[in-house]
N, C-alpha and C positions, 0 to 999 in steps of 0.2 A: 641720550646721545647714541646709545647702541642701536636703537630703532632707526634714527636718522642716518647713521653710518651704514647700516644694512641696506637702507633704501638707496643711498648713493651708490653702494657697491652693486646693487641690482639694476642700476641705470636710471633711477629717478632723478629728476632735476628740481623738484619742488617739495616743500614740506608744509602740510596744512595744519594749522593750529586752530582748533575749533572748540568752543565751549558749549555748544548746543543752546538750549533755551535758558540762558542765564539771566536771572533777575538783576535789577539795578543794585539791590542790597547785596547780592552775592558778589558782584563785581567790586563793590566798595570795600568789602572785608577780604581778608586773606582766606583762601581755601586752606585746609589743614596742611597740605604739602607745601604750599607757598609760605605759610606762616612759620612752619618748622624750619624753613631755609632762610628766614629773615626778610621776606618780602612783605611790604605793607599792604599790597592788594593783589588780586588775581591778575589784573592788567599788568602790574609790575613784573609778576612772575612770567607771564606770557611774553612780554617784551624781552626779558632777559634770556629766556629759553630760545626765542627766535634769533636773537643776536648770537648766541652760542652755536646754534645750528648753522647759521650763515657763515660764521668765521671758521668753524671746525670742519664743515663738510662741503661748503660751496652750494648747498641746496638753497633755493630761493624760498624764504618763508612767506606764507600767506596766512594772515591773522583773520579769523572769522570769530570775533568775540561777542557778537550780538550788538545790542543798542549801547552805544558809547557816547560820552560827552566829548566835546571838541578837544579838550586837553588830553583825553585818553586816546582819541584818534591820532593826535599829533605825536604822542609817545609811540604808538605802534607804527606810525607812518615811517619812522626812521629805520625800521627793521622788516617791513613787509613789502614785498614786491608789488602787490596789488594796490596798496594804499599810497605808493610813491607817485603815481601818475597825477 
């Protein structure tokens, strides 16, 4: 959140959430940070983080999480400016 708040304070209007070249297996399981915070999967973690950034900073989240299934896209669509269209 500190990075998002600093971006907002510097005049940014968007926050990019990217996972790079993430495999399907990696998306299905929790990353260590996500798992330690109680999230079932990396996608769950990204969706929650994007929601927190949107609500706390007003920055528009953009999720670039690689190849996703329809249900994962639907989950991220609710918190990602690019996926809402």
